[in-house]
C-alpha positions in Angstrom: -38.5 -111.4 278.5 -39.4 -109.9 281.9 -40.5 -106.2 281.8 -39.9 -103.5 284.4 -43.7 -102.9 284.3 -44.2 -106.4 285.8 -45.1 -108.9 283.2 -43.5 -111.5 281.0 -43.5 -111.4 277.2 -43.8 -114.8 275.5 -43.2 -115.0 271.8 -41.6 -118.5 271.3 -42.4 -120.3 268.1 -44.8 -123.2 268.4 -42.4 -125.2 266.1 -39.2 -126.9 266.9 -38.5 -127.1 263.2 -40.5 -125.5 260.4 -39.5 -126.3 256.8 -41.3 -125.7 253.5 -42.9 -129.2 253.4 -42.3 -130.5 257.0 -42.7 -129.1 260.5 -42.2 -130.5 264.0 -44.3 -128.7 266.7 -43.7 -128.5 270.4 -47.3 -129.6 271.2 -47.2 -132.9 269.3 -43.6 -133.6 270.5 -44.6 -133.1 274.1 -47.7 -135.3 273.7 -45.4 -138.0 272.3 -43.0 -137.6 275.2 -45.9 -137.8 277.7 -47.1 -141.0 276.2 -43.6 -142.5 276.3 -43.5 -141.5 280.0 -46.9 -143.2 280.5 -45.5 -146.4 278.9 -42.4 -146.3 281.2 -44.7 -145.8 284.2 -46.7 -148.9 283.3 -43.5 -150.9 282.8 -42.1 -149.8 286.2 -45.3 -150.3 288.2 -46.2 -153.6 286.6 -42.6 -154.9 287.3 -42.9 -153.6 290.9 -46.2 -155.6 291.3 -44.9 -158.7 289.6 -46.9 -158.4 286.4 -45.3 -159.5 283.1 -44.0 -156.7 280.9 -46.0 -158.0 277.9 -49.1 -157.2 279.8 -47.9 -153.7 280.3 -47.3 -153.2 276.6 -50.7 -154.5 275.6 -52.3 -152.3 278.3 -50.5 -149.3 277.0 -51.6 -149.8 273.4 -55.3 -150.3 274.4 -55.1 -147.3 276.8 -53.5 -145.1 274.0 -56.3 -145.8 271.6 -59.0 -145.2 274.3 -57.5 -142.0 275.7 -57.0 -140.4 272.2 -60.5 -141.4 271.0 -62.3 -140.3 274.2 -60.3 -137.1 274.5 -61.2 -136.1 270.9 -64.8 -137.2 271.3 -65.3 -135.1 274.5 -63.7 -132.1 272.8 -66.2 -132.4 269.9 -69.2 -133.1 272.1 -68.7 -130.5 274.8 -66.4 -127.7 273.4 -67.4 -127.1 269.8 -70.7 -125.2 270.2 -71.3 -122.0 268.3 -74.2 -119.5 268.0 -76.7 -120.1 265.2 -79.8 -117.9 264.8 -81.9 -120.5 262.9 -82.5 -122.7 266.1 -81.4 -126.1 264.7 -83.3 -127.8 267.6 -86.7 -126.4 266.7 -87.9 -129.8 265.4 -87.3 -131.3 268.9 -89.2 -128.5 270.6 -86.0 -127.0 272.1 -85.5 -123.3 272.1 -81.7 -123.1 271.9 -79.8 -121.1 269.3 -76.5 -123.1 269.3 -75.1 -125.7 266.9 -72.3 -128.2 267.4 -69.7 -128.4 264.7 -69.2 -132.1 265.1 -72.9 -132.8 265.0 -73.0 -131.1 261.6 -69.9 -133.0 260.5 -70.0 -136.3 262.4 -67.1 -137.8 260.5 -64.9 -135.2 262.2 -65.1 -137.2 265.4 -62.6 -139.6 263.9 -60.3 -136.8 262.6 -57.7 -136.8 265.4 -54.9 -135.6 263.1 -56.0 -132.0 263.6 -56.0 -132.1 267.4 -58.7 -131.1 269.8 -58.4 -133.2 273.0 -60.3 -132.7 276.3 -58.6 -134.1 279.4 -62.0 -135.1 280.9 -62.4 -137.6 278.0 -59.0 -139.1 278.6 -59.6 -139.6 282.3 -63.1 -141.1 281.5 -61.4 -143.6 279.2 -59.0 -144.6 281.9 -61.7 -145.2 284.5 -63.9 -147.2 282.1 -60.9 -149.3 281.0 -60.0 -150.1 284.6 -63.5 -151.3 285.2 -63.4 -153.5 282.1 -60.0 -154.9 283.0 -61.2 -155.8 286.5 -64.1 -157.7 285.0 -62.2 -159.7 282.3 -58.7 -159.9 283.7 -59.5 -160.8 287.3 -57.9 -157.6 288.7 -59.1 -155.5 291.7 -61.6 -152.9 290.4 -59.4 -149.8 290.4 -55.9 -151.5 290.3 -55.3 -150.4 286.7 -56.5 -146.8 287.0 -54.2 -146.4 290.0 -51.2 -147.2 287.8 -52.4 -145.5 284.6 -53.2 -142.2 286.3 -49.6 -142.0 287.5 -48.6 -141.8 283.9 -51.5 -139.8 282.8 -50.6 -137.0 285.2 -47.2 -136.8 283.5 -49.0 -136.6 280.1 -51.2 -133.8 281.4 -48.2 -131.9 282.7 -46.5 -132.0 279.3 -49.6 -131.2 277.4 -50.1 -128.0 279.4 -46.4 -127.1 278.7 -47.3 -127.4 275.0 -50.4 -125.2 275.5 -48.2 -122.6 277.2 -45.7 -122.6 274.4 -48.5 -122.2 271.9 -50.2 -119.5 273.9 -53.4 -121.5 274.2 -56.0 -121.8 276.9 -55.0 -118.5 278.5 -56.4 -116.8 281.6 -58.0 -113.4 282.0 -56.0 -110.2 282.2 -53.9 -109.6 285.3 -51.5 -107.0 286.7 -49.6 -109.6 288.8 -45.8 -109.8 288.1 -46.1 -113.3 286.6 -48.7 -112.2 284.1 -47.7 -113.3 280.6 -48.2 -111.3 277.4 -48.8 -113.8 274.6 -48.6 -112.9 270.9 -52.4 -113.1 270.5 -53.2 -111.0 273.6 -53.4 -107.3 274.0 -52.4 -107.3 277.7 -50.8 -109.7 280.2 -52.9 -112.6 281.3 -52.9 -115.3 283.9 -50.7 -118.2 282.8 -53.4 -120.7 283.6 -51.5 -123.4 281.7 -48.7 -123.1 284.3 -51.2 -123.3 287.2 -52.6 -126.5 285.7 -49.0 -127.8 285.1 -48.4 -127.4 288.8 -51.6 -129.3 289.7 -50.6 -132.3 287.5 -47.1 -132.2 289.0 -48.5 -132.2 292.5 -50.9 -135.1 291.7 -48.0 -137.1 290.2 -45.7 -136.4 293.1 -48.2 -137.3 295.8 -49.4 -140.3 293.8 -45.8 -141.7 293.4 -45.1 -141.1 297.1 -48.2 -143.0 298.1 -47.4 -145.8 295.7 -43.7 -146.3 296.7 -43.6 -145.2 300.4 -47.0 -145.7 301.9 -48.2 -148.9 300.3 -50.9 -146.9 298.6 -50.8 -149.4 295.7 -52.4 -152.0 298.0 -55.4 -149.8 298.8 -57.3 -150.1 295.5 -58.7 -146.8 294.3 -56.6 -144.6 296.7 -54.2 -143.3 294.1 -57.0 -142.7 291.6 -59.0 -140.9 294.2 -56.2 -138.7 295.5 -55.0 -137.7 292.0 -58.5 -137.0 290.7 -59.3 -134.8 293.7 -56.1 -132.8 293.3 -56.3 -132.3 289.5 -60.0 -131.4 289.3 -60.4 -129.3 292.4 -57.5 -127.2 291.0 -59.2 -127.3 287.6 -62.5 -125.9 289.0 -60.7 -123.1 290.8 -58.4 -122.2 287.8 -61.3 -122.1 285.4 -62.6 -119.0 287.3 -59.7 -117.0 285.9 -59.5 -118.7 282.5 -60.9 -117.1 279.3 -64.1 -118.7 278.0 -63.5 -121.2 275.3 -66.9 -120.8 273.8 -69.4 -117.9 273.5 -72.1 -120.1 275.1 -70.2 -120.2 278.4 -70.2 -116.4 279.0 -73.6 -116.4 280.8 -73.0 -119.5 282.8 -72.2 -119.5 286.6 -69.8 -122.4 286.0 -68.2 -123.0 282.6 -68.0 -126.3 280.7 -64.7 -127.3 282.2 -66.0 -126.9 285.7 -69.2 -128.8 285.1 -67.2 -131.7 283.6 -64.8 -131.6 286.6 -67.5 -131.9 289.3 -68.2 -135.6 288.7 -64.4 -136.4 289.0 -64.2 -134.5 292.3 -67.1 -136.5 293.7 -65.6 -139.7 292.2 -62.2 -138.9 293.8 -63.8 -138.5 297.3 -65.7 -141.8 296.7 -62.6 -143.7 295.7 -60.6 -142.5 298.7 -63.4 -143.7 301.0 -63.8 -146.9 299.0 -60.1 -147.7 299.2 -60.1 -147.8 303.1 -62.0 -151.1 302.9 -60.4 -152.7 299.8 -56.8 -153.9 300.4 -56.0 -156.5 297.9 -52.8 -157.5 296.1 -53.0 -159.2 292.7 
């Protein structure tokens, strides 16, 4: 609903279906659709490059496991810190009054059923996997990440749609006409989920255009570099108007999301430069 005062009220249920013993959520459904889109992307690009479809299926399954595990691991490692007055690091000589939930409960690193996924971890998994494939499958070094990130951008877009539906990862209060009043907020806020959705959409659009029209797929690392640069430059900027996800971030100049994004910005620039001298077909 759009109000005359100049903001949008969002009160959509996070569930597509909610029964007494069974429920289907928008977030999980959109994750699934995103992964299906990632599989289709691999099948299309591998066929375009003359790679057998069986190889695409195997790559998808390996990528799926790596992306989910690394995303959940990064969430636990970087985003689950909370204040603790007893200084749990005293025995190491560190004066820091914060604990990590996953350090206290390490088995939770494997508990992916209850969500908690950081996009930085998923992208890290893709880049590492591409390096491993190049070593053991005789592929150009960034050939696989160029194709995988085309699909991952679609996953990121749909995940942020799910965050918006759930009213998660919101921005700071705003008086702009597109401010959104979510159920858990007292006043309209920046729809930072939508801003990130647009960055993923831009990355996917430019990536596909380079791949299909500009022979970008032959410049190994170019697609990866361009998409990383778009997504994470936008991420750094958007984080300035996003609500802190942890208490520990409130006194920082840059928050956790921005610190984790900086290496990908540098990596994106490096890959664009690297690609200018690495033209190789498989």
